[in-house]
C-alpha positions as a Python dict, from the first residue, in 0.01 Angstrom:
ca = {
    (1, 'M'): (0, 0, 0),
    (2, 'R'): (127, 199, -297),
    (3, 'R'): (-226, 362, -348),
    (4, 'L'): (-245, 445, 20),
    (5, 'V'): (90, 624, 5),
    (6, 'R'): (-13, 819, -299),
    (7, 'T'): (-344, 931, -130),
    (8, 'T'): (-160, 1054, 180),
    (9, 'L'): (83, 1259, -26),
    (10, 'G'): (-209, 1436, -211),
    (11, 'V'): (-374, 1561, 112),
    (12, 'A'): (-46, 1700, 238),
    (13, 'A'): (12, 1887, -82),
    (14, 'G'): (-337, 2046, -64),
    (15, 'V'): (-283, 2167, 293),
    (16, 'T'): (46, 2323, 192),
    (17, 'L'): (-112, 2514, -94),
    (18, 'L'): (-393, 2660, 125),
    (19, 'T'): (-145, 2768, 387),
    (20, 'A'): (71, 2943, 130),
    (21, 'L'): (-229, 3136, -9),
    (22, 'S'): (-325, 3248, 343),
    (23, 'A'): (23, 3374, 396),
    (24, 'L'): (-1, 3594, 88),
    (25, 'H'): (-297, 3784, 243),
    (26, 'A'): (-157, 3815, 592),
    (27, 'P'): (-69, 4172, 710),
    (28, 'V'): (293, 4276, 679),
    (29, 'P'): (446, 4373, 1015),
    (30, 'P'): (576, 4727, 1054),
    (31, 'P'): (944, 4795, 1003),
    (32, 'A'): (1163, 4771, 1306),
    (33, 'A'): (1288, 5075, 1483),
    (34, 'P'): (1643, 5183, 1406),
    (35, 'G'): (1899, 4990, 1605),
    (36, 'T'): (1668, 4699, 1681),
    (37, 'T'): (1658, 4347, 1539),
    (38, 'P'): (1358, 4265, 1331),
    (39, 'A'): (1118, 4023, 1491),
    (40, 'A'): (1137, 3675, 1350),
    (41, 'V'): (845, 3580, 1137),
    (42, 'P'): (724, 3236, 1240),
    (43, 'S'): (709, 2989, 953),
    (44, 'T'): (364, 2861, 886),
    (45, 'L'): (473, 2627, 606),
    (46, 'P'): (462, 2264, 714),
    (47, 'S'): (735, 2016, 620),
    (48, 'T'): (689, 1840, 286),
    (49, 'E'): (888, 1529, 402),
    (50, 'P'): (676, 1211, 408),
    (51, 'P'): (594, 1081, 755),
    (52, 'P'): (835, 820, 893),
    (53, 'S'): (734, 459, 837),
    (54, 'T'): (616, 263, 1138),
    (55, 'E'): (695, -77, 980),
    (56, 'P'): (1002, -261, 1118),
    (57, 'P'): (1302, -284, 886),
    (58, 'P'): (1358, -613, 705),
    (59, 'P'): (1601, -852, 868),
    (60, 'T'): (1957, -828, 752),
    (61, 'E'): (2235, -1084, 728),
    (62, 'P'): (2606, -1038, 698),
    (63, 'T'): (2748, -1025, 349),
    (64, 'P'): (3073, -1205, 275),
    (65, 'E'): (3252, -878, 352),
    (66, 'G'): (3078, -850, 686),
    (67, 'G'): (2822, -582, 590),
    (68, 'P'): (2445, -618, 609),
    (69, 'S'): (2253, -802, 343),
    (70, 'T'): (1881, -836, 287),
    (71, 'S'): (1920, -1169, 97),
    (72, 'P'): (1703, -1454, 238),
    (73, 'R'): (1881, -1719, 443),
    (74, 'P'): (1971, -2013, 213),
    (75, 'R'): (1806, -2343, 301),
    (76, 'P'): (2021, -2658, 325),
    (77, 'D'): (1984, -2916, 47),
    (78, 'P'): (1748, -3201, 136),
    (79, 'P'): (1924, -3528, 225),
    (80, 'D'): (1966, -3785, -49),
    (81, 'P'): (1700, -4056, -41),
    (82, 'P'): (1826, -4385, 105),
    (83, 'G'): (1948, -4638, -150),
    (84, 'P'): (1817, -4994, -179),
    (85, 'P'): (1927, -5235, 95),
    (86, 'R'): (2225, -5456, 28),
    (87, 'S'): (2150, -5803, -103),
    (88, 'F'): (2308, -6110, -258),
    (89, 'T'): (2196, -6433, -422),
    (90, 'L'): (2316, -6780, -327),
    (91, 'A'): (2279, -7084, -555),
    (92, 'A'): (2328, -7438, -424),
    (93, 'T'): (2335, -7772, -606),
    (94, 'G'): (2351, -8137, -507),
    (95, 'D'): (2610, -8413, -508),
    (96, 'V'): (2898, -8422, -753),
    (97, 'L'): (2933, -8801, -756),
    (98, 'L'): (3162, -8904, -1040),
    (99, 'H'): (3082, -9257, -1149),
    (100, 'S'): (3306, -9405, -1419),
    (101, 'T'): (3054, -9344, -1700),
    (102, 'L'): (3096, -8972, -1635),
    (103, 'W'): (3470, -9005, -1691),
    (104, 'T'): (3388, -9161, -2029),
    (105, 'T'): (3176, -8857, -2118),
    (106, 'A'): (3457, -8622, -2011),
    (107, 'A'): (3713, -8816, -2216),
    (108, 'L'): (3488, -8799, -2525),
    (109, 'D'): (3439, -8425, -2480),
    (110, 'A'): (3814, -8370, -2444),
    (111, 'A'): (3878, -8574, -2760),
    (112, 'R'): (3628, -8357, -2951),
    (113, 'R'): (3850, -8063, -2862),
    (114, 'G'): (4158, -8250, -2978),
    (115, 'E'): (4282, -8291, -2622),
    (116, 'Q'): (4392, -8579, -2405),
    (117, 'G'): (4245, -8649, -2063),
    (118, 'F'): (3908, -8524, -1939),
    (119, 'D'): (3685, -8223, -1995),
    (120, 'F'): (3389, -8219, -1755),
    (121, 'A'): (3271, -7867, -1843),
    (122, 'P'): (3032, -7968, -2126),
    (123, 'L'): (2868, -8216, -1887),
    (124, 'L'): (2783, -7926, -1650),
    (125, 'A'): (2708, -7660, -1912),
    (126, 'G'): (2331, -7689, -1860),
    (127, 'V'): (2351, -7520, -1518),
    (128, 'R'): (2615, -7262, -1602),
    (129, 'R'): (2373, -6977, -1673),
    (130, 'H'): (2217, -7015, -1326),
    (131, 'V'): (2546, -7066, -1144),
    (132, 'T'): (2722, -6769, -1299),
    (133, 'R'): (2429, -6535, -1227),
    (134, 'A'): (2446, -6608, -854),
    (135, 'D'): (2663, -6388, -634),
    (136, 'L'): (2769, -6700, -443),
    (137, 'A'): (2744, -7051, -593),
    (138, 'V'): (2807, -7357, -372),
    (139, 'C'): (2861, -7715, -490),
    (140, 'H'): (2896, -8041, -291),
    (141, 'L'): (3209, -8230, -400),
    (142, 'E'): (3129, -8569, -250),
    (143, 'T'): (3426, -8768, -377),
    (144, 'P'): (3801, -8714, -319),
    (145, 'L'): (4042, -8658, -606),
    (146, 'A'): (4295, -8908, -738),
    (147, 'P'): (4647, -8806, -846),
    (148, 'P'): (4671, -8663, -1200),
    (149, 'G'): (4679, -8961, -1434),
    (150, 'G'): (4519, -9194, -1178),
    (151, 'P'): (4465, -9456, -1074),
    (152, 'Y'): (4095, -9371, -1062),
    (153, 'S'): (3823, -9564, -887),
    (154, 'S'): (3444, -9548, -880),
    (155, 'Y'): (3176, -9694, -655),
    (156, 'P'): (3205, -9806, -378),
    (157, 'V'): (3540, -9638, -298),
    (158, 'F'): (3600, -9326, -503),
    (159, 'A'): (3913, -9150, -628),
    (160, 'V'): (3811, -8938, -926),
    (161, 'P'): (3988, -8742, -1202),
    (162, 'P'): (4104, -8404, -1070),
    (163, 'R'): (3997, -8233, -1393),
    (164, 'I'): (3653, -8197, -1237),
    (165, 'V'): (3786, -7893, -1050),
    (166, 'P'): (3861, -7675, -1357),
    (167, 'A'): (3513, -7766, -1484),
    (168, 'L'): (3359, -7642, -1159),
    (169, 'V'): (3548, -7315, -1206),
    (170, 'R'): (3427, -7278, -1566),
    (171, 'T'): (3073, -7349, -1454),
    (172, 'G'): (3098, -7062, -1205),
    (173, 'Y'): (3121, -7220, -859),
    (174, 'D'): (3276, -7015, -579),
    (175, 'A'): (3282, -7274, -299),
    (176, 'C'): (3234, -7647, -237),
    (177, 'T'): (3145, -7845, 73),
    (178, 'T'): (3339, -8171, 119),
    (179, 'A'): (3214, -8351, 433),
    (180, 'S'): (3057, -8676, 307),
    (181, 'N'): (3051, -9050, 366),
    (182, 'H'): (3320, -9076, 94),
    (183, 'A'): (3552, -8812, 242),
    (184, 'F'): (3801, -9079, 363),
    (185, 'D'): (3789, -9301, 52),
    (186, 'A'): (4138, -9193, -57),
    (187, 'G'): (4281, -9137, 292),
    (188, 'A'): (4465, -8832, 416),
    (189, 'D'): (4639, -8793, 79),
    (190, 'G'): (4304, -8777, -94),
    (191, 'I'): (4187, -8499, 137),
    (192, 'A'): (4511, -8305, 84),
    (193, 'R'): (4493, -8342, -297),
    (194, 'T'): (4132, -8234, -307),
    (195, 'L'): (4179, -7925, -93),
    (196, 'R'): (4500, -7827, -268),
    (197, 'A'): (4331, -7847, -608),
    (198, 'L'): (4044, -7631, -484),
    (199, 'D'): (4289, -7381, -338),
    (200, 'V'): (4481, -7354, -666),
    (201, 'A'): (4154, -7306, -856),
    (202, 'G'): (4037, -7033, -618),
    (203, 'I'): (3736, -7232, -490),
    (204, 'A'): (3670, -7200, -118),
    (205, 'H'): (3592, -7518, 75),
    (206, 'A'): (3454, -7643, 406),
    (207, 'G'): (3404, -7984, 563),
    (208, 'S'): (3749, -8146, 565),
    (209, 'A'): (4094, -8031, 669),
    (210, 'R'): (4467, -8093, 640),
    (211, 'R'): (4559, -7946, 977),
    (212, 'P'): (4384, -7893, 1313),
    (213, 'S'): (4402, -7514, 1265),
    (214, 'E'): (4226, -7545, 928),
    (215, 'A'): (3956, -7759, 1087),
    (216, 'R'): (3890, -7497, 1358),
    (217, 'R'): (3880, -7200, 1122),
    (218, 'P'): (3539, -7120, 971),
    (219, 'T'): (3525, -7063, 598),
    (220, 'L'): (3426, -6699, 540),
    (221, 'L'): (3343, -6544, 204),
    (222, 'R'): (3269, -6178, 121),
    (223, 'V'): (2966, -6134, -103),
    (224, 'N'): (2828, -5787, -191),
    (225, 'G'): (2936, -5648, 144),
    (226, 'A'): (2810, -5948, 344),
    (227, 'R'): (3033, -6202, 516),
    (228, 'V'): (2902, -6554, 461),
    (229, 'A'): (3026, -6852, 665),
    (230, 'L'): (3011, -7202, 518),
    (231, 'L'): (3011, -7507, 749),
    (232, 'S'): (2987, -7875, 644),
    (233, 'Y'): (2914, -8204, 829),
    (234, 'T'): (2832, -8568, 748),
    (235, 'Y'): (2647, -8853, 919),
    (236, 'G'): (2949, -9090, 885),
    (237, 'F'): (3235, -9227, 672),
    (238, 'N'): (3110, -9567, 556),
    (239, 'G'): (3287, -9739, 844),
    (240, 'L'): (3632, -9609, 749),
    (241, 'P'): (3847, -9485, 1040),
    (242, 'Y'): (3990, -9138, 1065),
    (243, 'P'): (4302, -9138, 845),
    (244, 'D'): (4615, -9172, 1058),
    (245, 'G'): (4404, -9100, 1365),
    (246, 'R'): (4328, -8746, 1248),
    (247, 'T'): (3994, -8693, 1418),
    (248, 'W'): (3978, -8340, 1282),
    (249, 'A'): (4011, -8448, 915),
    (250, 'S'): (3636, -8416, 855),
    (251, 'N'): (3325, -8323, 1053),
    (252, 'L'): (3058, -8554, 1190),
    (253, 'I'): (2705, -8429, 1250),
    (254, 'D'): (2684, -8341, 1616),
    (255, 'E'): (2427, -8087, 1730),
    (256, 'Q'): (2637, -7921, 2000),
    (257, 'R'): (2944, -7911, 1777),
    (258, 'I'): (2746, -7750, 1494),
    (259, 'L'): (2595, -7489, 1725),
    (260, 'A'): (2936, -7407, 1872),
    (261, 'D'): (3096, -7378, 1528),
    (262, 'A'): (2814, -7153, 1408),
    (263, 'A'): (2855, -6928, 1713),
    (264, 'R'): (3229, -6911, 1647),
    (265, 'A'): (3163, -6815, 1286),
    (266, 'R'): (2924, -6541, 1398),
    (267, 'S'): (3185, -6412, 1643),
    (268, 'A'): (3439, -6410, 1360),
    (269, 'G'): (3217, -6161, 1176),
    (270, 'A'): (2978, -6376, 970),
    (271, 'D'): (2656, -6198, 874),
    (272, 'V'): (2507, -6518, 729),
    (273, 'V'): (2590, -6875, 836),
    (274, 'V'): (2512, -7160, 594),
    (275, 'V'): (2533, -7519, 720),
    (276, 'S'): (2567, -7813, 478),
    (277, 'L'): (2454, -8154, 608),
    (278, 'H'): (2528, -8488, 438),
    (279, 'W'): (2234, -8682, 582),
    (280, 'G'): (1910, -8864, 514),
    (281, 'D'): (1825, -9206, 372),
    (282, 'E'): (1960, -9280, 26),
    (283, 'Y'): (1704, -9278, -256),
    (284, 'E'): (1421, -9166, -25),
    (285, 'S'): (1244, -8841, -107),
    (286, 'T'): (1096, -8819, 244),
    (287, 'P'): (1323, -8680, 520),
    (288, 'N'): (1408, -8934, 788),
    (289, 'A'): (1364, -8901, 1165),
    (290, 'Q'): (1709, -8747, 1221),
    (291, 'Q'): (1644, -8479, 961),
    (292, 'L'): (1299, -8390, 1093),
    (293, 'D'): (1423, -8382, 1452),
    (294, 'L'): (1749, -8195, 1403),
    (295, 'A'): (1658, -7940, 1136),
    (296, 'P'): (1416, -7733, 1351),
    (297, 'R'): (1659, -7722, 1641),
    (298, 'L'): (1952, -7613, 1428),
    (299, 'I'): (1763, -7352, 1229),
    (300, 'A'): (1620, -7209, 1553),
    (301, 'S'): (1972, -7104, 1651),
    (302, 'P'): (2035, -6729, 1610),
    (303, 'D'): (2370, -6826, 1458),
    (304, 'I'): (2238, -7039, 1168),
    (305, 'D'): (2056, -6890, 867),
    (306, 'L'): (2024, -7172, 612),
    (307, 'L'): (2050, -7554, 600),
    (308, 'L'): (2150, -7737, 278),
    (309, 'G'): (2106, -8115, 259),
    (310, 'H'): (2287, -8378, 48),
    (311, 'H'): (2343, -8756, 25),
    (312, 'A'): (1997, -8898, -54),
    (313, 'H'): (2069, -8871, -432),
    (314, 'V'): (1704, -8781, -488),
    (315, 'V'): (1524, -8452, -434),
    (316, 'Q'): (1378, -8390, -88),
    (317, 'P'): (1150, -8106, 32),
    (318, 'L'): (1210, -7739, 85),
    (319, 'E'): (1064, -7611, 410),
    (320, 'R'): (1037, -7272, 575),
    (321, 'I'): (1073, -7292, 952),
    (322, 'G'): (1003, -6956, 1114),
    (323, 'A'): (1173, -6701, 893),
    (324, 'E'): (1446, -6936, 768),
    (325, 'W'): (1483, -7221, 521),
    (326, 'V'): (1580, -7587, 515),
    (327, 'V'): (1662, -7781, 199),
    (328, 'Y'): (1642, -8143, 315),
    (329, 'G'): (1799, -8280, -3),
    (330, 'L'): (1921, -8125, -329),
    (331, 'G'): (1948, -8458, -512),
    (332, 'N'): (2239, -8503, -751),
    (333, 'L'): (2404, -8235, -958),
    (334, 'V'): (2575, -8506, -1158),
    (335, 'A'): (2588, -8884, -1107),
    (336, 'D'): (2507, -9201, -1300),
    (337, 'H'): (2348, -9471, -1086),
    (338, 'G'): (2257, -9675, -1393),
    (339, 'E'): (1884, -9612, -1341),
    (340, 'P'): (1802, -9329, -1582),
    (341, 'D'): (1425, -9344, -1540),
    (342, 'T'): (1428, -9313, -1162),
    (343, 'P'): (1460, -9007, -934),
    (344, 'K'): (1831, -9089, -897),
    (345, 'A'): (1888, -8911, -1229),
    (346, 'E'): (1719, -8595, -1099),
    (347, 'G'): (1826, -8302, -886),
    (348, 'M'): (1774, -7932, -842),
    (349, 'L'): (1949, -7600, -811),
    (350, 'V'): (1800, -7374, -543),
    (351, 'Q'): (1843, -6997, -543),
    (352, 'F'): (1809, -6779, -233),
    (353, 'R'): (1804, -6399, -226),
    (354, 'F'): (1934, -6258, 103),
    (355, 'V'): (1849, -5896, 190),
    (356, 'E'): (1995, -5684, 470),
    (357, 'H'): (1749, -5546, 727),
    (358, 'P'): (1806, -5355, 1053),
    (359, 'G'): (1787, -5684, 1241),
    (360, 'G'): (2023, -5870, 1008),
    (361, 'W'): (2013, -6057, 677),
    (362, 'R'): (1722, -6280, 579),
    (363, 'V'): (1596, -6471, 279),
    (364, 'E'): (1329, -6286, 81),
    (365, 'R'): (1300, -6506, -227),
    (366, 'V'): (1345, -6878, -295),
    (367, 'R'): (1314, -7056, -628),
    (368, 'Y'): (1435, -7387, -764),
    (369, 'V'): (1544, -7519, -1103),
    (370, 'P'): (1471, -7890, -1174),
    (371, 'L'): (1763, -8082, -1327),
    (372, 'L'): (1801, -8410, -1514),
    (373, 'V'): (2110, -8613, -1613),
    (374, 'T'): (2055, -8766, -1957),
    (375, 'A'): (2092, -9140, -2008),
    (376, 'S'): (2295, -9177, -2328),
    (377, 'Q'): (2644, -9063, -2423),
    (378, 'P'): (2747, -8791, -2413),
    (379, 'L'): (2579, -8745, -2075),
    (380, 'R'): (2454, -8395, -1994),
    (381, 'V'): (2295, -8209, -1702),
    (382, 'L'): (1983, -8038, -1832),
    (383, 'D'): (1775, -7754, -1696),
    (384, 'V'): (1441, -7936, -1728),
    (385, 'R'): (1218, -7635, -1791),
    (386, 'R'): (1458, -7479, -2039),
    (387, 'A'): (1504, -7808, -2223),
    (388, 'V'): (1128, -7847, -2263),
    (389, 'R'): (1088, -7489, -2391),
    (390, 'S'): (1376, -7519, -2636),
    (391, 'G'): (1229, -7813, -2827),
    (392, 'R'): (1582, -7947, -2880),
    (393, 'Y'): (1513, -8280, -2710),
    (394, 'P'): (1196, -8423, -2866),
    (395, 'A'): (1295, -8779, -2775),
    (396, 'L'): (1321, -8676, -2410),
    (397, 'T'): (995, -8480, -2382),
    (398, 'A'): (814, -8743, -2176),
    (399, 'R'): (1118, -8798, -1951),
    (400, 'L'): (1163, -8425, -1894),
    (401, 'Q'): (796, -8382, -1805),
    (402, 'L'): (815, -8675, -1563),
    (403, 'A'): (1121, -8522, -1395),
    (404, 'R'): (952, -8184, -1362),
    (405, 'A'): (638, -8332, -1204),
    (406, 'R'): (828, -8564, -971),
    (407, 'I'): (1071, -8296, -852),
    (408, 'E'): (786, -8051, -789),
    (409, 'A'): (599, -8312, -583),
    (410, 'A'): (907, -8375, -369),
    (411, 'V'): (998, -8007, -326),
    (412, 'T'): (648, -7902, -217),
    (413, 'A'): (580, -8194, 18),
    (414, 'R'): (638, -7980, 329),
    (415, 'G'): (459, -7661, 235),
    (416, 'Y'): (684, -7485, -11),
    (417, 'A'): (475, -7319, -280),
    (418, 'A'): (623, -7388, -622),
    (419, 'R'): (740, -7077, -805),
}
């Protein structure tokens, strides 16, 4: 465009020069007669102004003072990319069943610290790293608490040292379920002591109650922006009656009751509803008819997201039904049945990762950690895989390998792929 403009201006200049030379040789008109106005000489010189542009002017925009501006219109900043979806992890373990040999361990551990009484935290230290890493860790406190200082009792009617509760806190638990066949072993006072101790320690609880209003209210916990409801039920109470006729003191397994409670929890704002069931046949790794019949119907409810099983004292399978999960039996977290070489000394910790989606929260990852309670004093709960890798327990190598193989066989019996 700049060359074109320069060429146009050169032609115009040449025409002007020729015209001026012609004017120099043109005849001069005669002078005007006196008293008359001289005739105007017409100008033959063309204008030297460049021709007007035919291009439209550039668009203008108001300046801050209101005048025109030729600055381009600023574009808005692109929106920030969406962040990762919200998520949380839940860890669950099996029965806390405090036989008297476990009190002996806790007394020895307290004495090593120069203290009187019981210290159960070293007994549970083997699972602490997994429990503390979870956003929500749930235990199953099967036995009621005795008064501080006792009297204590073990199998078949339990009333256990209350110092187990501070140990659960130190291990990292956030909540415990309490509906079990031993829930009434220490009567209404035992229920009240147990729940009061959990309250003081800051551990949430579900499954037994001191008042009708407490029994009706779902336990809700906030975890990474999600609201998680915890419900707990048992198959029975070992033939013991409801204490003082308090039929609301603990929860029996009843399909319609569970579905109604789950719906109430959802209406109360729960994003995820976890149901704990004390069920199954003791010492049997295969789920019984009640478990296989009831689990699919409960997990099919839009108000239930996860089932956790207890009571069998041995590990039972993990199973995915639709998009949700059932743990038929977690085995024991800690117990001493006096049979150290059997599956009764074994258990597992299961970890679930829940992720928020447009349709709600769902489990996207499941993994389990095999556990073993050692046989000699001081008793300890061991992470089986970690204990094998560490090389710290050469005398237990064969027992640890047996536990790992047996737990894996039980866990995978209904289609779960070991991870």
